[in-house]
N, C-alpha and C positions, 0 to 999 in steps of 0.2 A: 564661527566661532563656539560659540556656544550649542548650535545644533548640532555640527559635528561631534562634542564632547557627549552631549543627552546620548546620540545615535551611536556614540562606542561602548557609553557606558549601557544601553541598553542590549547591542550584542556580546558584552560582555557576560550580561546577566542572564541571559540566554544559554548561552556555549560553557562557562566557565563549571556552573554547578554540574550537568551531567557527565563534564570531562573528569572532575572531580571525583565524582562516586564510581565512576570508572578506576580510576589509577585504582581508589582504596578496596572496590571489589576486587582486582586482579593482585593487591599488596594482599589482602585476606586471602585470596583463594591458591598464592605462592605459598606462604607461610607455612596452610594447613597444611599439603602438600608434603611440605619439606619436614616441618617439625613434627608433624602424624604420620610421618613416614609411608603415606600410603603406594599403593604401585601403581607405575606409570601404568599396567592395561586398566588402571580400574579408574585415573583422574590422574593427566598428567598437569606437569605445573608449566602454567603458563610461558616462562621461557622456553620450553621443549614445543608448546606450538606455534611458538614463536620464531624457531629455529626451521621447523620442519614447514610452516609458510614457506620460510626464504628458500630451503633446497629444494622444495618439488614446487615451486613459482611456475615453471614452463608445465608441468602438466595440468597445475591449479588453472591458469591464465586458460590453457586449450579447452578444457572442457567448463569452465566459465564461460567463455564463448556462446559455446553450444549453449546452455540454459540461459543467457540473456537474450539470446534470439530469441529461443522461445518464450521468455517470460515477455519480452517487447512486442512479439504478435499476439500473444492471449490479450497479455494486456490492452491493446488496441480494439483486439474482437471485444472482449468484457465491454469496452466504454461505448462501442459501436451497440452493441445487444443491450446494455444497462441505459441508454440515455433512449434509445430505440423504442424501448419497452414502458417507459417511464411516460415518453408521449403522447403514445400509442393508449397507456392505461385512464390519463387525463385528459383525452379528445375527446371521451362522453364520460358523464356517470354508466351508462349500461356496460358501455368496455371495461371500466374499472370495475365493477359487480361479478363482470366476466370472468376476466385475467388473475386480480390481484389474489383473491387466494389461492392460485395455482401458483401464481409466484412464490407465497411462503411455503407449499407445499414442495415446493420444486426443492423446499434447503433439507426437506427432511430425506432424500436421498444420498446414499452417503457415496459421494465423487467416487472414490479411489476403489469403492466395488466397483464400479461400470465401468472402469479403465480399461480390462480385459476385453469387455465388450467392442469398447471404441476401436482399438487397436486388431481387434477381428472385424471389422465392419469398412477400418480405413487404410489398414495397415502400419508396417512397421518404419514409419515415414514421421517427421516432426506434424505429422496431421493431428493424431491422436493426441499427444501432448499440447497443442494450443489451445486444444478443444476444453481438456481437462481445466488447465489456467482459466479459458473463461469463465467455464462453469463453474469452479470454484471463487472466480474474482467477482463476477457480475452482479451478484445480490446488490452489496453495500450497494453500489454506483445505481442500482436502480430505484433500490427503496429510498434515497437520501434525496435523489434528482426529482422524484414524486411527492413528496416531502415540502421541497424548494416549490416543484410548480403550486402545492397548493398555497405554499406563504404570501403568492401575492395580495395585496389589498386588495378587497372587494371594491373602494371605492375607485382606484384609480380604473380597475376593470371597466368598473360603469361610465366611468370619463371616458375613455377610448372609445366605447360602444356609441355616449351621446356624441363625440365627434364622428362618427360611421368609419371607424376602424376598423378594417375585416380580421379575419381571425389571425392570419399568417401576422400583422403588422400588432395585435394583441400579445401575438406570444412572445415579438420581435422587444416590442418598446416596455414590454411589461413582468410576464412569466419567467422570460430567460433570464434578466436582471437579477430577480430574485431568488431565481433556483442554482445560480453558480455557486453560491456560498455554501450551498448542501451537497450538491454536486463534489466539488474538490474534498468535504468531506469525505464524501461517498470513495473518490477516489483515493486518499490516503489510505483508511483501512484495507481498498483494493489491491495497494503497492504492494501492503505486508503480505495476504494471501497469495497472491501471486504467486511468487518466491515460494508459497509453502505448498502451491497445488504441481509448482516447478519439478518442487520433489517426487510429489507423490506421480506424477506422470511419468518419470523415469524410473519410477519402480518397477514400470509395468513394460516390458518391449522395448527397453533402450539400452544401447550399447556403449553412450558415451555422457557424458554430464556430470553435472554434480552431483545428483542424485543418486546418477550410477553410480559413482563415485564410494557416497556414502553405504550403498551394497555390498559392493567389493570389499573395502574397508572392515567393514562390520564382519563378512564370513574370515576375514586376515586375524580380527582380532587388532588391527591397526588403529587403536586408542586416538594416540598421539596425530596420526594424521590425519585421522574422522574428527575430529574438532579444528582441525585445518582447516575441512572443508565447509565446516559446520560456522567458521569464522567468516569465510569468502560469503558462504551463503547468507550472513548475515549483513554484508557490506553490503553484498548489490541490492537488498533489500531494503537499506537507508539513506542508498546514493537515489533509487528508484523513489524513495518517501520522499528525500531534499528535491530533485526535481518535479515531482507534483508540488512541494511547496511554493518552488521559485516560481514555478508556471503562474500560481496561484495570484502570488505579487506581483507580476509582470499582467496578467490578467485584468484582477480585480485591484487599482490601484483606490479605488474610491473605498472599498470595504475595507483594507487596512488601515485606511487615514480615518475614517469614522471608528474604527477598533480603537487605533492611537489616541485617538482625539477623547472617546472615553476613557482610557487608563489613565492619561494623564489629568484630565478631571477628577477622579476619582483617586488619586494619588493627593492633588492639589486637598483636594476635602478632608483628606485622613491628615494631613500636615496641619490645616486648619482646626482639626478637634485635638490634636496632639497639643 
């Protein structure tokens, strides 16, 4: 019973603050627009945006489904590319010295600028959009996974070598468990970036999707409807982030148990000092 009560308190402590903050921001936004007599074309009130979300729900759902498919494929491709590069880079010091600097340099290239080239090279279908999302999202996955593979304890690696473990066994028993928490940190960042990448991708050579809707509505100065699209994009990003977090909890129960025990120990220590 006490465990359930403690878990309920933890959930409430995690959920209530952001919900209350969101209510405060929306209320302040509504008051500012109404009392300040701000034009709807400049900044619509949240109530009008909510009304637009409902009235245009069919259009939003249809275009959201297109964007979700692009994000899902691009995100999976980013995972494959990011993790694959991380494992390759950590396979040897020579490979790391050769590739890692170019991995960093790749982020200096503005991806939206090469999106038109991808359309020319691959066509006007889903492929250039998936590639853009992948290129925008893979970097945090790769860098965090590399850091995780570096974080393995040298003593454990030496012990496995002493026990005649081969490279695959050392990777599976030591490097992979050490890298997983880092990798999921990168996946959470990539989840947000993938939505941004989808918008960039749909600004070039698209005829449907939420990013395409943003362009169309912007040309029509339909600010309220454009905010409805932005809220829909934000919701997709939040849901993807929560999905990655849930997957992390399911795959890494030992990691969360250790963090919770450390948090409880710190809480007890603070109470004793008080």
